[in-house]
N, C-alpha and C positions, 0 to 999 in steps of 0.2 A: 504493500500500500504506500510505500515511500514515507513512512512516519518515523523512521529511525533517527533522522536528524532533529526531530522535535521532542525527543524524550525528556529534555530538561526545560521545555517551554511550559509555563502555566497554562492550564486549560482555557482560562478566560482570555488569554492572549492569542489563541488559535483562530484562524479564519474559519468561516462557517463550513467550508468543504472539509477542512482538516478535522473539525469537531465531529462531523458526520462519519468520516472514515474511522476515527477513534472509536465512536460508538459501535460502528459495524464490527471492528476488530474485537471489541469486548463481547459483543453478542455471539460471534462465531467461536470465540475462545472457550466457551463453556460446552462445546459439543452438543448444540441444540438439535432437537428432532425437527424443528421448524423455526423460522424467523419471521416476525411480523414487523413491518416498517410503516409507521403512520406519517404521511406527508414528509418523507425524508428530503425532498428537494425544495421545500417551501421557501427557504432562505438562500437558494442558490441561483446563479445565472445558468443559462441553458448549457454552456459548455461544461460547467461544473456538474450540473445534473447528469449530463451524459457520462462523464467520468465516473461519478458515484454509482450509477446504475450498471455501467460496464464492469466495474470492480465487483459489485454485488453479484452480478450474473456469473462472473468467472469463479468466484469463491463458492457459490452455490453449486455450480456444476462440478467443481473439483471435489467438494465435500459430500455431494449427494444430498444436500439439504434443501427442501422446498422453501421458497421465499414468497411471502404475500406482502404487497405494499399498496397503500391507498394513496390516491392522488386526485386532484380536481383538474389536472392538466393532461389532456389526451396524449400529448407528445411523450409523456413519461412511459407509455407503453411501447415506444419504438426506440431503437430496434432490439432492445434487450429482453423484453418480456416474451414469454412463450405464448401466453394467453391473457386476454383481458375480459373481465366480467364488468358489465355496465350496470351501474346502480342509477335508477331514475325514478324520482318521486316515490321512494320507499320500496321499489321493486327491483328485481334483477332480470330484465327482459332478455338478456343474451350474454353468453360467454363465447368469445370468438378467438380463433388463432390469429396471431399477428401476421402469419404468413398468408392468410386468406383474405385480409381486408386492409384497405388503405387507411391512413390516419384521417383523411377528410370523411371517408365513409363511416368510420368509427364515431366521429363527432356527430354526423347526421343521425346515426342510431341512438346516440346518447341523448340528443335533444329532440328527436322526432322530426328533424329537418325544418323546424319552424323557428329557428333562432332569430331573434331581432338583432339587427346590427346597429351599432352606434353611428350617428352621422359623422362622416369623416372629412367634411369640407370639400374644396378648400374654403376657408373663411377669409374674409377681407380684413387684413391686419391694419391697425391704426398706429397711434403713437406708442412709444416705449413706456411701459409701466415700471418694470423692474430691470435694473441694470447691474449685473455682477461684473466687477472689473478685477481681473487678475488675482483671484483668490488663491492664496497659498496657505496650506495648513498641514503640519506634520501629523501623520497618523500615529495611533497608539499601538504598541505591541507589533503585530504583524499586519496591521491595517495599512492599506495603500494611502499615501499622502496625496493631497490635492496640489497640483503643480501648475499654477497659473490659469485657473478656470475662468473663462469669461463668456458671457452671453447676455442677451436681453430678451424679455418677454413683452410682446406688444398687445395692445387691446384687440380683442376679437380673434385671437389666434390660440392654437394649442401647440406649445413647444414640448416635445417629448425628449427626455434624456434617459437613455437605456444603459444599464451597466450592472455588473454583479455587486451585491452589497459591500463586499470587502474590497472592491476595486475603486472605491471612492464615493459610491452612491449614498451609503449611509452617512458618510462624513459630510457630503454636500447637503443632505437633508438636515443634519444637525446644525449646520451653519445657517441655513435658511430659517429654521425654527428659533434660532437664538440660543441653542444649547452649547455651541462651541464658538469661540472667538477666533477668527482667522489670524494667522501670523502676519499676513500682508494682504492688501487688497481692500476693496470697498464694496458696500451694498447700498444701492440707491433705489428709492421707491418714490415715484412721482417727482423726481428731481431732488429729493432730500435724502441725506445720509441717514441710514438706520443705525441705531445703537446696537453694537455687536451682539449683546446677550439679552436684549429686552424683547421677549415675545409679546408682551402686552402692547408695546408700542406698535408692533407690526399689525396686530389684530385691530387696534383702535384706528390705525391708518387706513384699513380696508383690505387687509390680507387675511384670507381664511385658509385653514390647513385641514386636510383629511389624511389620516395615517392608515396603515393596513388594518383590516378588521380585528386582528388579534391584539393590536396595540392598546396599552392601558393609559395613554396620555390624552385621550380624547373623550372619555366618558367616566361616569361614576356608577359602578354596578349596583350599589346599594340604594341609589336614589331612584326616583320614579322616572317614567318616560317623560312626563311633562317637565320635570326638573332638569333632565338632561338636555331637553330642547331649548333651554334658556341659559345654559352654562356660558359664563362670560358676558351676560347681558342684563345683569341685575343691578347695575349701578345707574343706568339711565335707559331711555327708550321706552317702549310701550309696556314693559313688564314691571316697572318700579316707578314710584314717585315719592320724593322726599324721604327716601330710606325705607319705604314700605312697599312690599310686593303687591302687585295687582293680580290676585288669584283668578279673577274672571278672565282677564286677558291671557294669563298663562294657560288656563284650561282651553280657551278658544283656540289659541295657537297650536296646542297639541292636537286637538280634534282636526283642524285643517291640515296640519302637517302629515298626520297619519293617513288621511284621505288622499291628499295630493301625491304622496310618495308611496301609495299602495302598500300600507302595512296593516292589513285588515284584522289580523289576529291580536294586535296590541291595543291596549287601552291606556288613556293618559296616566292613570295612577298605578299601572303595572310596574313591578320592580324591573329595572332595566336588565339586570343580569339574568333574569329568567327567560328572556327572549332568545330566539335563534340568532346565530351570528349574522346571517343576512339581514334580519329585521333590525338588529342593533346598528348595522352599518347604514341602512337606509335612513334611520333616525339621525345619525351623525351627519350624513350628507344633507338631509333636510335642514338641519340647524345651520350648517355652514353656507348652503346655497341661499337660504332665506335671509341671511345677513345682507344679501345683495353686495358681495365683495367686489372690489376693483380687481383683485387678483386672487386666484385660488391655486394653492399648491397641493397636489394630490400625490401621495407616495403609495404606490401599489394598492389603490383603494378597494380593489375587488379580489385581492389575493385569497385563495382558499375557499371561495364561494362557488355555488353552482353556476353552470353556464348561463342560465336565465338571469340569475342575480347579477352576474358579471356584466352582461350586456345592458341590463336595466340601469345599473349604476353608472356605467360609462356614458350612456345616453344622457342621464340626468346632469352629469358634470359637463359634458361637451356642450350641451345646450346653453350653458352660461356664456359661451362665446357669442351667441346671438344677441346677448344683452350687452355686448361690448366689454365684457370682462376678459381678462387674460387667464389662461390655464397653463400651468407648468406641471407636466406629468412626469414623475420619476418612477421608473419601473425596471425590474430585471427581466421582464418578459417582452421580447422583441415583437411578437405577434400582437400583443395588446397595444404596444406603441404604434405599430403600423395602422391599427384600426382607428386611432384617434388623431394622429399627428398631422399638423400642417407643415411643421419643420421638425427635424429629428437629428439628434447627435448621440454618439456613443461615448460613454465615459469609460476609458480603459487606461490603466496605469496612471490614473490621476489626471488625465488630459482628455479634452473633448476632440472627437473626430466627427465632422459634419457630413451627413449623407443626404443627397437630394431625395425628397419624397416624390417618387414617380411610380407609375404602374409596374416598372421593372425592378423596383427595390424589393428584395425578398427577405424573409426571416433569416435564411441561411447567410446572406451577405452581412446582416447585422451581427449574427453570431460570430462570423469570421472576424469582424472588427473587434468584438468583445474579447475574443480569445487571442488576438494578435496574429491570426493566420491569414488575413486578407492579403490578396496579391498587390 
């Protein structure tokens, strides 16, 4: 597995792929009769996922141990799985051999062929909203550093930046959130410098953030649905006056949000943590979209959700561009980025590589740039 050189490295300093390989080694070291892997590729870029699955397949074949892994990405079944069982709406309508079906046909079986696609533009871009100028930031542990990252997001457009989390994508997201201060460079929003580590300043200026569904920084599980829908909005606006909450407005906002964003099984006073992952993410996106932000930063907002939920949430976010907002989409999934992007860049080895968004741009070309194997 190539882990010999990492024996003295603390586990928390390992890259996501290295942690997954370590977990895999530990699982097989106990001579198991079977191995179950739950979403093993969820934090990996596509080339890292391919490597992990190839290693898993090789060890399973050599040891004669069956491996079952779950995934919401159809690509994880290719080329290393022998068979794929489709789970759809609580049922398993088919188990197919990967030798007998293409990936696109598998997706059609998975979704019934009725998948809704997010609008992909092109959108008409306006003035620059966010300007990132030559951001330099040293990574921690084995994390890739940012080496002079520069870009701008304009009103009415979707800019997608694709990369593996450990290749700088997580670091860039932390900088945008205000969690990490760059060593050099500047962040300007609407022509004004943003304080390096002040997230509240960003939100009050008109920036909304949507994190991956499993993230814990965007909701409060023990609070109600209606309370989560007003997080960060209790100082002013329609939900508070002179320090007092306006409960009628809060309840009305929840009822409208649940209806508009199609969360039929949730009620305003339901405990947020009891809802499904997809329902929770719809509520988070409802809150951030209904702020009517100038700029929305989305980091893998549909990761780990069903195909239907993924497409619905992409559509809800991309439609913000029709309101002249800007949308910055950060993702490790090149196919997802292709579905939404007006402009696209790959973040590899801490630097951006720009790719023209045309009908000839493929997922494979993006993966090659991510892995450093592009011609």
